[in-house]
C-alpha positions in Angstrom: 15.5 156.5 130.3 14.2 155.9 126.7 14.9 152.2 127.1 13.0 152.2 130.5 10.0 153.9 129.0 10.0 151.5 126.0 10.1 148.5 128.4 7.4 150.0 130.5 5.2 150.4 127.4 5.8 146.9 126.3 5.0 145.5 129.8 1.8 147.6 130.0 0.7 146.3 126.6 1.4 142.7 127.6 -0.5 143.1 130.9 -3.5 144.7 129.1 -4.1 141.6 127.0 -7.6 140.1 127.2 -8.1 136.8 129.0 -9.9 134.1 126.9 -11.7 131.1 128.4 -14.0 128.6 126.8 -17.3 126.9 127.9 -18.1 123.5 126.4 -20.4 121.0 128.1 -18.6 118.2 126.4 -15.1 119.6 126.9 -12.3 118.7 129.4 -13.0 121.7 131.7 -13.7 121.7 135.4 -13.6 124.2 138.3 -9.9 123.4 138.6 -9.3 124.6 135.1 -8.2 128.1 134.2 -9.2 128.1 130.5 -11.9 125.4 130.0 -15.2 125.0 131.8 -18.4 122.9 131.3 -20.9 125.6 132.5 -21.1 129.3 132.1 -21.3 129.9 135.8 -18.1 127.8 136.3 -16.4 130.2 134.0 -17.8 133.2 135.7 -16.8 131.9 139.2 -13.3 130.6 138.4 -11.9 132.4 135.4 -8.5 134.3 135.9 -9.0 137.9 136.5 -7.9 140.2 133.7 -5.4 143.0 134.3 -6.6 146.6 134.3 -7.6 147.8 130.9 -8.5 144.4 129.5 -11.4 142.0 129.5 -12.4 138.4 130.3 -13.9 137.0 127.2 -16.0 133.8 127.8 -16.4 132.0 124.5 -19.4 129.7 124.6 -19.8 126.8 122.2 -23.3 126.2 120.7 -25.9 124.5 122.9 -28.7 125.2 125.3 -27.4 125.9 128.8 -30.0 125.1 131.4 -28.6 127.2 134.2 -29.0 130.5 136.0 -26.0 132.7 135.8 -24.9 135.6 138.1 -22.3 138.2 137.2 -21.3 139.7 140.6 -20.4 143.3 141.3 -16.7 142.6 141.5 -16.7 140.9 138.1 -16.4 143.9 135.7 -15.3 143.8 132.0 -16.9 140.5 131.3 -17.8 139.5 127.7 -20.0 136.5 126.9 -19.5 135.6 123.3 -21.6 132.9 121.6 -19.6 130.9 119.0 -22.5 129.9 116.9 -23.6 131.2 113.5 -26.5 133.1 115.1 -27.9 134.0 118.5 -30.2 131.0 118.4 -27.2 128.7 118.6 -26.3 129.6 122.2 -29.2 129.7 124.6 -29.1 130.4 128.4 -32.4 129.0 129.6 -34.4 128.7 132.8 -38.1 128.7 133.7 -38.8 130.3 137.1 -41.8 132.5 137.6 -42.6 134.8 140.6 -45.0 132.3 142.2 -42.5 129.4 142.3 -39.4 131.6 143.0 -41.0 133.7 145.8 -41.1 137.0 143.9 -40.2 138.6 140.5 -36.6 139.4 141.5 -35.7 135.8 142.1 -36.8 134.6 138.6 -34.1 135.9 136.3 -32.2 133.5 134.1 -29.2 135.9 134.0 -28.4 138.4 136.7 -25.8 141.0 135.6 -24.4 143.3 138.3 -20.8 144.0 137.1 -20.0 147.1 135.1 -18.8 147.1 131.5 -20.6 143.8 130.8 -20.9 142.8 127.2 -22.8 140.0 125.5 -22.7 139.1 121.8 -24.5 136.4 119.7 -26.5 134.6 122.3 -30.0 134.2 123.8 -31.3 134.7 127.3 -34.7 133.1 127.9 -37.2 132.4 130.6 -39.6 129.6 129.4 -42.2 130.0 132.2 -44.6 131.4 129.6 -47.8 133.3 130.4 -47.6 132.4 134.1 -46.9 135.8 135.6 -43.6 137.7 136.1 -40.7 135.7 134.8 -37.4 137.5 134.0 -35.0 136.4 131.3 -32.2 139.0 132.2 -31.8 141.5 135.0 -29.1 144.1 134.2 -27.8 146.4 136.9 -24.4 147.4 135.7 -23.1 150.6 134.0 -21.7 150.6 130.5 -23.5 147.4 129.5 -23.6 146.4 125.8 -25.7 143.7 124.2 -25.2 143.0 120.5 -26.9 140.4 118.4 -28.8 139.1 121.4 -32.2 137.7 122.0 -34.3 138.1 125.1 -37.3 135.7 125.3 -40.1 135.7 127.9 -43.7 136.9 128.4 -44.1 139.2 131.4 -41.1 141.2 132.6 -38.7 139.7 130.1 -35.9 142.3 130.5 -35.2 144.1 133.8 -33.1 147.0 132.5 -32.8 148.4 136.0 -29.6 150.4 136.6 -26.8 152.2 134.8 -26.3 153.0 131.1 -27.2 150.2 128.8 -27.0 149.8 125.0 -28.8 147.2 123.0 -28.0 146.9 119.3 -29.2 144.6 116.5 -31.1 142.5 119.0 -34.6 140.9 119.5 -36.7 141.2 122.6 -40.0 139.3 123.1 -42.7 139.5 125.7 -46.3 140.5 126.4 -46.7 142.5 129.6 -44.3 145.2 130.7 -41.6 143.2 129.1 -38.9 145.9 129.3 -39.0 147.4 132.8 -36.8 149.2 135.4 -34.9 152.4 135.8 -31.8 152.2 133.7 -30.8 154.7 131.1 -31.1 152.4 128.1 -31.1 152.8 124.4 -32.5 150.1 122.1 -31.0 150.7 118.6 -32.0 148.6 115.6 -33.9 146.1 117.7 -37.1 144.2 117.1 -39.6 144.3 120.0 -42.0 141.5 119.5 -45.3 141.4 121.4 -46.4 137.8 121.9 -49.6 138.9 123.8 -51.6 142.0 124.5 -50.1 144.4 127.1 -47.3 147.0 127.2 -43.9 147.1 125.6 -42.3 149.1 128.5 -42.8 149.8 132.2 -40.1 152.4 133.0 -39.7 153.3 136.6 -38.0 156.7 137.0 -38.8 158.0 140.5 -37.7 161.6 140.1 -38.0 164.0 137.2 -34.3 165.0 137.5 -33.0 161.4 137.1 -31.1 161.0 133.8 -32.7 157.6 133.2 -35.3 156.4 130.7 -35.7 154.2 127.7 -35.1 155.2 124.1 -36.2 152.9 121.3 -34.8 154.2 118.0 -34.4 152.9 114.4 -36.3 149.9 115.4 -39.4 147.8 114.6 -42.3 146.6 116.7 -43.9 143.3 115.6 -46.6 141.2 117.2 -48.3 137.8 117.2 -51.6 139.4 117.9 -54.5 139.2 115.5 -55.6 142.3 113.7 -56.9 144.8 116.3 -60.6 145.1 117.1 -59.8 148.4 118.8 -60.5 147.0 122.3 -57.6 147.6 124.8 -57.3 143.9 125.6 -56.6 143.1 122.0 -53.6 145.5 121.5 -50.2 146.4 122.8 -49.2 149.9 124.1 -45.9 151.6 123.9 -45.7 151.7 127.6 -47.2 152.5 131.0 -45.5 154.1 134.0 -44.3 151.6 136.6 -43.2 154.6 138.7 -44.6 158.2 138.6 -41.9 159.9 136.5 -41.3 157.1 133.9 -39.6 158.4 130.7 -39.8 156.6 127.3 -39.1 157.8 123.8 -39.9 155.9 120.6 -38.4 157.4 117.5 -37.7 156.4 113.9 -39.5 153.1 114.7 -42.1 151.1 112.7 -45.3 150.4 114.7 -47.9 147.7 113.8 -51.6 148.0 113.3 -52.2 146.2 116.6 -50.9 149.2 118.5 -53.1 151.0 121.0 -54.1 154.3 119.2 -53.3 156.2 122.4 -49.7 155.0 122.3 -48.8 155.3 126.0 -51.3 154.7 128.8 -51.5 155.3 132.5 -50.7 152.5 134.9 -54.3 151.8 136.0 -57.7 153.3 135.3 -57.6 155.1 138.7 -54.4 157.0 138.0 -54.5 160.8 137.4 -54.6 162.1 133.8 -52.4 163.6 132.7 -49.8 161.4 134.4 -46.4 162.7 135.6 -44.6 160.4 133.3 -42.7 161.9 130.3 -43.5 160.1 127.1 -42.5 161.1 123.6 -42.4 160.1 120.0 -40.6 161.3 116.9 -40.8 160.3 113.2 -42.3 156.9 113.7 -43.9 155.0 110.9 -46.3 152.1 110.1 -50.0 151.7 110.6 -49.6 152.0 114.4 -48.1 155.5 114.0 -51.3 157.6 114.6 -50.1 160.9 116.1 -53.5 162.5 115.9 -54.9 159.8 118.2 -52.2 160.3 120.9 -53.2 162.1 124.1 -52.5 165.8 124.5 -50.0 165.0 127.3 -47.7 163.0 125.1 -44.7 164.9 123.7 -44.2 165.1 119.9 -40.5 165.9 119.5 -38.9 168.2 116.9 -35.8 167.0 115.0 -33.7 169.2 117.2 -35.2 167.8 120.4 -34.8 164.3 119.2 -31.0 164.6 119.0 -30.8 164.6 122.8 -32.0 161.0 122.7 -29.5 159.6 120.2 -27.4 156.9 121.8 -24.1 158.9 121.9 -25.9 161.8 123.6 -28.4 160.1 125.9 -25.8 157.6 127.3 -22.8 160.0 127.2 -22.7 160.8 130.9 -20.0 162.8 132.7 -17.3 160.2 131.5 -18.2 160.7 127.8 -19.0 157.0 127.2 -19.5 156.2 123.6 -21.8 153.1 123.4 -21.6 153.0 119.6 -17.8 152.7 119.6 -18.0 150.1 122.4 -20.4 147.9 120.4 -18.3 148.3 117.2 -15.5 146.4 119.0 -17.6 143.3 119.3 -17.7 140.9 116.4 
């Protein structure tokens, strides 16, 4: 019996090994290969499936990949790993906007629907520029982790739409509503860069009981805007509610002078005040941190209240997921 259990343990360990494949535009790969491919989508479509408890790790050599990629719902436990020295070395790029694609939700450079997706050391970009909605990445999977990643666009850069998502040591750039959707997402040690006036977030919680929302913590907001004149069209705001019960928390984050003194705003001038959205701040810093200028309906959290929004608490869920531990396993 002991021998049987030992053999079973060895077999299980062997089966749980990760599957590694490589993407190299100049390599020998093809759709007939099982280890080498010339495009990222080839690797996503034709890689061997990994056994339970393991991952498919797609290692991408440096270069700019002009393609749209889709991680389907039946492709869980996928890791995209850039092999360059920095995220700038591996770029997944496209340039569709809503007008040319037929709507916002057809523009994404990367569409991620599988659970337990991971990306490390690469860039997702939509180069359509200031031409309307143009998504760099749409994320609709649970247990998603992005580490050392860049997301580049202008309007609607990152569609963080569904599931629990953790962004760590990353950079997100845009102008209008450039993080939007209804995921439960934490952005930890990230730089949010406003390349035009507008809104950093447009969260879309539709019910006050949903455990969703955005938390930006231990981070920094930067901007390409000139020094603010105080006019709304010259500044960026922390967020506005895409749906009635939007929830966003900024805490322990440095804010620039070009921040709207009100912090958060309503969606449009005709919306009721106070809004039904739940917006909060805690222990921010920088010239844009002006708590006395914030509206009365914004929440100023205590230290005790803020603990509920730390990554390991906000994203825990009923399965006790630990996003910090998951991210630590990446390089």
